[in-house]
C-alpha positions as CSV (number, residue, x, y, z in Angstrom):
1,M,-182.6,72.1,-121.5
2,N,-183.3,72.5,-117.7
3,N,-180.3,73.2,-115.8
4,D,-182.0,73.6,-112.3
5,A,-179.8,71.9,-109.5
6,G,-182.7,69.7,-108.4
7,A,-183.9,68.8,-111.8
8,T,-184.2,65.0,-112.4
9,N,-182.4,63.4,-115.4
10,T,-184.9,61.8,-117.6
11,G,-182.6,60.2,-119.9
12,Q,-182.8,56.5,-120.5
13,P,-179.5,54.0,-120.3
14,H,-178.5,52.6,-123.6
15,P,-179.5,49.1,-123.8
16,R,-175.8,48.0,-124.7
17,L,-173.5,51.0,-124.1
18,Y,-174.4,51.9,-120.6
19,L,-171.8,49.8,-118.8
20,D,-171.1,48.9,-115.3
21,T,-167.6,47.8,-114.6
22,V,-165.9,45.4,-112.2
23,V,-162.3,44.9,-111.1
24,Y,-160.9,41.4,-111.7
25,E,-157.6,40.2,-110.8
26,V,-155.9,37.8,-112.8
27,N,-152.2,36.6,-112.0
28,D,-151.6,39.8,-110.2
29,T,-152.9,41.8,-113.0
30,L,-156.0,44.0,-112.6
31,F,-158.7,44.5,-115.2
32,R,-161.7,46.8,-115.0
33,V,-164.3,45.5,-117.4
34,P,-168.1,45.1,-117.7
35,P,-169.4,41.9,-116.2
36,R,-172.7,41.6,-118.2
37,Y,-171.4,39.2,-120.6
38,F,-170.0,36.9,-118.0
39,D,-173.3,37.0,-116.3
40,E,-175.5,36.6,-119.4
41,K,-173.5,34.2,-121.5
42,S,-171.5,32.0,-119.4
43,A,-172.8,28.7,-118.2
44,P,-174.6,28.4,-114.7
45,L,-171.5,26.7,-113.1
46,S,-168.9,28.9,-114.7
47,P,-166.7,30.6,-112.2
48,L,-167.1,33.8,-114.4
49,R,-170.9,33.6,-113.9
50,A,-170.3,33.4,-110.2
51,A,-167.8,36.2,-110.1
52,A,-170.2,38.5,-112.3
53,Q,-173.1,37.8,-109.8
54,I,-171.2,38.5,-106.8
55,S,-170.3,42.2,-108.2
56,I,-173.9,43.0,-109.5
57,G,-175.6,45.4,-107.0
58,R,-173.0,45.5,-104.4
59,E,-171.7,49.1,-103.9
60,G,-168.2,49.1,-102.3
61,G,-168.1,45.4,-102.3
62,E,-165.8,42.7,-104.0
63,G,-164.8,43.9,-107.5
64,S,-165.6,47.6,-106.7
65,S,-162.1,48.6,-106.6
66,D,-158.5,47.9,-107.2
67,E,-158.2,47.3,-103.4
68,N,-160.9,44.7,-103.4
69,P,-160.9,42.8,-106.8
70,I,-162.5,39.7,-107.7
71,S,-159.9,37.0,-108.0
72,L,-160.5,34.8,-111.2
73,P,-158.9,31.4,-111.4
74,L,-156.9,30.3,-114.4
75,P,-155.8,27.0,-115.6
76,D,-152.1,26.2,-115.0
77,Y,-151.1,26.7,-118.7
78,A,-152.6,30.3,-119.0
79,T,-151.4,33.9,-118.1
80,A,-152.9,37.3,-117.8
81,D,-152.0,38.0,-121.5
82,D,-154.3,35.0,-122.4
83,F,-157.2,36.5,-120.5
84,T,-156.4,39.8,-122.3
85,L,-157.3,37.8,-125.7
86,V,-160.5,36.6,-124.3
87,L,-161.7,40.0,-122.9
88,K,-161.2,41.7,-126.2
89,V,-163.6,39.3,-127.8
90,V,-165.9,39.6,-124.9
91,I,-165.9,43.4,-125.0
92,A,-166.5,43.4,-128.7
93,L,-169.5,40.9,-128.5
94,D,-171.1,42.7,-125.5
95,I,-171.4,45.8,-127.4
96,D,-172.4,44.3,-130.8
97,L,-169.1,45.1,-132.5
98,P,-167.1,42.5,-134.6
99,P,-164.7,40.3,-132.8
100,P,-160.9,40.8,-133.5
101,M,-160.0,40.4,-137.1
102,T,-156.2,40.1,-136.7
103,Y,-155.9,37.3,-134.3
104,T,-153.6,34.6,-135.2
105,V,-154.5,30.8,-135.2
106,D,-152.4,30.6,-132.1
107,Q,-154.3,33.4,-130.3
108,W,-157.6,31.8,-131.3
109,L,-156.5,28.6,-129.8
110,T,-155.8,30.3,-126.6
111,V,-159.2,31.9,-126.7
112,C,-160.6,28.3,-127.4
113,K,-158.8,27.0,-124.4
114,L,-159.9,29.6,-121.8
115,S,-163.5,29.9,-123.1
116,T,-163.8,26.1,-122.6
117,F,-162.4,26.4,-119.1
118,W,-164.8,29.3,-118.4
119,M,-167.9,27.7,-120.2
120,L,-168.2,30.5,-122.5
121,S,-169.9,28.5,-125.4
122,D,-170.4,31.4,-127.8
123,I,-167.0,32.4,-127.8
124,R,-165.7,28.9,-127.8
125,A,-167.7,28.2,-130.9
126,L,-166.3,31.4,-132.5
127,A,-162.8,30.5,-131.8
128,I,-163.3,27.1,-133.3
129,Q,-164.9,28.7,-136.4
130,R,-161.9,31.1,-137.0
131,I,-159.4,28.3,-136.5
132,S,-161.2,26.0,-139.0
133,Q,-161.6,28.8,-141.5
134,A,-158.0,29.8,-141.3
135,N,-155.9,29.5,-144.5
136,Y,-152.8,27.5,-144.4
137,D,-149.9,26.9,-146.8
138,L,-149.9,23.3,-147.8
139,P,-146.2,22.8,-147.0
140,T,-146.9,23.8,-143.3
141,A,-150.6,22.8,-142.9
142,L,-150.1,19.3,-141.5
143,P,-147.8,20.1,-138.7
144,Q,-150.3,22.8,-137.6
145,W,-153.2,20.4,-137.7
146,I,-151.2,17.9,-135.8
147,R,-150.6,20.3,-133.1
148,F,-154.2,21.1,-133.0
149,L,-155.0,17.5,-132.6
150,E,-152.5,17.2,-129.7
151,F,-154.3,20.0,-128.0
152,C,-157.5,18.1,-128.3
153,R,-156.0,14.6,-127.3
154,N,-157.6,12.9,-124.5
155,N,-160.0,15.7,-123.9
156,D,-163.7,15.2,-124.5
157,D,-164.3,18.9,-124.1
158,F,-162.8,19.3,-127.6
159,S,-164.2,16.2,-129.3
160,D,-166.2,18.5,-131.7
161,F,-163.1,20.6,-132.4
162,R,-161.2,17.3,-133.1
163,D,-163.9,16.0,-135.5
164,D,-163.7,19.3,-137.5
165,L,-160.1,19.2,-137.7
166,I,-160.2,15.4,-139.0
167,R,-162.8,16.8,-141.7
168,H,-160.3,19.5,-142.8
169,I,-157.5,17.1,-142.9
170,D,-159.4,14.7,-145.0
171,R,-159.5,17.4,-147.7
172,Y,-155.8,18.2,-148.0
173,P,-153.9,16.6,-150.9
174,F,-150.8,15.6,-149.1
175,T,-148.0,13.3,-150.3
176,V,-147.3,10.0,-148.6
177,A,-144.4,11.3,-146.9
178,E,-146.4,14.4,-145.6
179,W,-148.9,11.9,-144.3
180,M,-146.4,10.0,-142.2
181,P,-146.1,12.3,-139.3
182,L,-150.0,12.2,-138.8
183,L,-149.8,8.5,-138.9
184,E,-147.3,8.5,-136.1
185,F,-149.5,10.7,-134.1
186,T,-152.3,8.0,-134.1
187,L,-150.2,5.7,-132.3
188,D,-151.2,7.1,-129.0
189,E,-153.3,4.2,-127.5
190,H,-156.0,6.7,-126.5
191,E,-156.1,8.5,-130.0
192,N,-159.5,8.6,-131.7
193,S,-159.6,5.7,-134.3
194,N,-161.3,8.0,-136.8
195,I,-158.0,9.8,-137.4
196,R,-156.1,6.6,-138.2
197,T,-158.8,5.4,-140.4
198,T,-158.9,8.7,-142.2
199,V,-155.0,8.7,-142.7
200,I,-154.8,5.2,-143.8
201,S,-157.5,5.8,-146.4
202,R,-155.8,9.0,-147.6
203,I,-152.5,7.2,-147.9
204,S,-153.8,4.5,-149.9
205,E,-155.4,7.0,-152.3
206,V,-152.4,9.0,-153.0
207,P,-152.2,9.1,-156.9
208,P,-149.2,8.0,-158.8
209,P,-146.4,8.5,-159.7
210,Y,-144.8,6.6,-157.0
211,T,-141.3,5.9,-155.9
212,I,-139.5,3.3,-153.9
213,E,-138.2,5.9,-151.5
214,Q,-141.6,7.1,-151.1
215,W,-143.2,3.8,-149.9
216,I,-140.2,2.2,-147.9
217,P,-140.9,4.5,-145.0
218,V,-144.5,3.4,-144.9
219,L,-143.5,-0.3,-145.0
220,E,-141.0,0.4,-142.2
221,F,-143.6,1.9,-140.1
222,T,-146.0,-1.0,-140.5
223,M,-143.2,-3.4,-139.7
224,K,-142.6,-1.8,-136.3
225,E,-146.1,-1.1,-135.1
226,P,-149.1,-3.7,-135.0
227,G,-152.4,-3.0,-136.3
228,F,-151.6,-1.6,-139.6
229,S,-151.9,-4.8,-141.7
230,S,-154.0,-3.3,-144.4
231,L,-151.5,-0.3,-144.9
232,K,-148.7,-2.8,-145.0
233,E,-150.3,-4.7,-147.8
234,I,-150.8,-1.6,-149.7
235,A,-147.0,-0.6,-149.4
236,I,-146.0,-4.1,-150.5
237,S,-148.4,-3.8,-153.5
238,H,-146.9,-0.5,-154.5
239,L,-143.3,-1.6,-153.9
240,S,-143.8,-4.8,-155.9
241,G,-144.9,-3.0,-158.9
242,L,-142.0,-0.4,-158.5
243,M,-139.5,-3.2,-158.3
244,E,-140.7,-5.2,-161.5
245,G,-137.5,-6.1,-163.4
246,H,-135.3,-5.2,-160.5
247,D,-134.7,-8.6,-158.9
248,M,-131.6,-7.7,-156.9
249,T,-133.4,-4.9,-155.2
250,K,-136.4,-7.4,-154.4
251,V,-134.2,-10.0,-152.9
252,K,-132.3,-7.3,-150.7
253,L,-135.5,-5.5,-149.5
254,G,-137.4,-8.8,-149.3
255,Q,-134.7,-10.0,-146.7
256,K,-134.6,-6.7,-145.0
257,Y,-138.3,-6.4,-144.5
258,H,-139.2,-9.9,-144.2
259,V,-141.3,-10.2,-147.5
260,E,-141.2,-13.7,-148.8
261,K,-142.4,-13.1,-152.4
262,W,-139.7,-10.5,-152.9
263,F,-136.9,-12.5,-151.5
264,F,-137.7,-15.9,-153.1
265,G,-139.3,-14.6,-156.2
266,G,-136.2,-12.4,-156.9
267,L,-133.9,-15.2,-156.1
268,T,-135.7,-17.6,-158.5
269,V,-135.5,-15.1,-161.3
270,L,-131.7,-14.6,-160.6
271,A,-131.2,-18.3,-160.6
272,N,-132.8,-18.9,-163.9
273,Q,-130.9,-16.0,-165.7
274,K,-128.7,-17.0,-168.5
275,R,-126.1,-14.5,-167.0
276,L,-126.0,-13.0,-163.6
277,S,-125.5,-9.3,-162.9
278,S,-122.4,-7.8,-162.4
279,L,-120.1,-9.0,-159.6
280,E,-120.7,-6.1,-157.5
281,E,-124.4,-6.5,-157.6
282,V,-124.0,-10.2,-156.8
283,E,-121.7,-9.5,-153.9
284,G,-124.4,-7.1,-152.6
285,L,-126.5,-10.1,-151.8
286,G,-124.0,-11.1,-149.2
287,S,-121.4,-13.7,-149.6
288,K,-123.3,-16.7,-148.3
289,I,-126.3,-16.1,-150.5
290,A,-124.2,-15.4,-153.5
291,L,-122.1,-18.4,-153.1
292,R,-125.1,-20.6,-152.6
293,L,-126.8,-19.2,-155.6
294,L,-123.8,-19.7,-157.8
295,W,-123.6,-23.4,-156.5
296,L,-127.2,-24.0,-157.2
297,R,-127.1,-22.5,-160.8
298,D,-123.9,-24.7,-161.5
299,S,-125.4,-27.9,-160.0
300,S,-128.7,-27.4,-161.8
301,R,-127.3,-27.2,-165.4
302,T,-128.5,-29.7,-167.8
303,G,-127.9,-30.8,-171.4
304,V,-125.3,-29.8,-173.7
305,K,-125.8,-26.1,-173.5
306,G,-126.1,-26.1,-169.7
307,R,-129.7,-25.0,-169.4
308,I,-130.8,-23.9,-166.0
309,S,-134.2,-24.7,-164.7
310,I,-134.7,-24.0,-161.0
311,R,-138.0,-24.0,-159.3
312,Q,-139.1,-21.6,-156.6
313,S,-139.6,-24.4,-154.3
314,Q,-135.9,-25.4,-154.6
315,I,-135.0,-21.8,-154.0
316,E,-137.1,-21.7,-150.7
317,G,-135.5,-24.9,-149.5
318,Q,-132.1,-23.7,-150.2
319,F,-132.4,-20.0,-148.9
320,R,-135.1,-20.5,-146.1
321,E,-132.5,-20.2,-143.4
322,E,-131.0,-17.0,-144.7
323,F,-134.5,-15.5,-145.0
324,L,-135.4,-16.3,-141.4
325,S,-132.1,-15.4,-140.0
326,N,-132.6,-11.6,-140.8
């Protein structure tokens, strides 16, 4: 080794681990980090690219000291801590190390937001990949996906992320009740119709066993919101099968949800029964309907045995007002 004072160092800088540093100021917090990744990887119009280029080759200039840092803009929703999350990824990629392995989904979502804002396409793609590959417990998965979709809502910068989320959602075997919050999410007038189509398709494909309690919320939803006629028909079809032989329930729900075939069909069966159900059940129809049903049965008896024969058209004529008044 030559230790002469005037000797020239002939060592060559390492291609990745010979780092210049620059001082950035983000929300009153100073960071001294290498600018190389920002210069090489950010988009031409990125504020990070501009800041990195300001610092290159300028001794004593902006970014050279704590007293003269480069001020970086942040979106309103971000903090210096959020910038720290991005920096850890930047530094790892800059020196060819693996990106952070312990980030939570929320932290990767923050990285996704800021990398989009700063036009760091590689880091943005990595964040979306990590979010998409995360493992979620089924009971909590859908609320998590809804939160991600809300993040993407009305923002074309995240259309690819949204499409990826929809593909993931389409693979989950949720129950009808678990799909309902996502169906409500699609009510936003600007929401991507692909999500609604996916949800309606998946609800219609949920396998049995079914229950009345499971499908009533779906019917109620379609009664309140226009544009869900196909889902309404699916709900009515499933509920019709579940109420087979439960004509009192058909009448009550038919009147409540304005389904003619339940209301009039159920009353027709009740009117022609040899014996009505218990007094309590008849009273459950409401006094006006119950009294008119009893009168119609009595006035329709024929023959010595008092046989009852009442057509549905008669029922519709007698009870149309009660059906429409609901």
